[in-house]
N, C-alpha and C positions, 0 to 999 in steps of 0.2 A: 846515420849510416855512413860514417866516415871511412869505414873499411871497404866500401863498395863504390868505386868511382865509375864513371861512364865508360872509360877506356877498359877498365878491368871487366866490366859486364860484357862489353862488346867482344873482348878477347875470349871470354868463356863461351859466348854464343858462336863465335867463329871456330873455336876448337872443337866443341861438342856438337853444335848444331849444323855445321857446314858453312854457314855464312853469318854475318853480323845481323842480318834481317830475319833470320830463322829463329825467332824467340819462342815459337810454339813447339819445337821439337822436344820429345820426351827426354832425350839424353841431356839437352841443354837445361831443361827445367830441373832435372835431378842434380846436375852439376852445380847450378846456382843455389839450390836448396842446401846442398852439402857444404858449400862455402859459408852460407849464412848460419848453418847449424854449428860448424866449427867455431865461428866467430862468437856466437852467443854462448856456446859451451865454455869458451875461455872467459867470457864475462861472468858466467855463473860460478866459476871457480873462485873468483874474487868476491862476488856478491851473493852469498848463499841465501839471503833472505829476500831477494828480488823475485817475488812470486809471480808478478805479471810477466816478466821476461821468461820465467820458467814455464808458464802456461803457453806462451808463444812458441817456445822451443819444442814443447811436446806436440803442439799442433803441426809444426814444420816436420818433425820426425814422422808423424802419422801420414802427412801428405806425401813425403818422400817414400814411405813404405808402400802406399797405394800406387804411386807411379812406378815403383820398381816391380811390384807384382804384376801390373799391367804390361810392362815391358817384358817380363819373363814369360807371360802368356803369349804375347804376340811375336817376339823376336828373341829367342833364347840365346843365340850366338851374340847378338848385340848386347843383351843383358850381361852375359859373362864378360864381354870385352869392356863394358862400362864399369863393372865392379873392379876389374883389374886396373883400369885406368885411374879410378878414383881412390882405390885402396880401401874399399869397403869389404866387410865380411872376411876378416883375416883368418 
């Protein structure tokens, strides 16, 4: 995982979770999954037959979908703000 350094991860948690120690916040988890999904999607464009990475990518997309639906049920305004910030659902 050379694309994800400790500093980058802490920056994501600070930006979306409120602090570097708040790793359990839904917004921070979704942001981290989005970063990982975009990185693996770029990898899959180069390596179309990497089926194990494709399976991992599909699992991450499903996890992010479940977290987004939970956030939409609990905090609709936060859900919309997060979608806008991450650039999802264009």
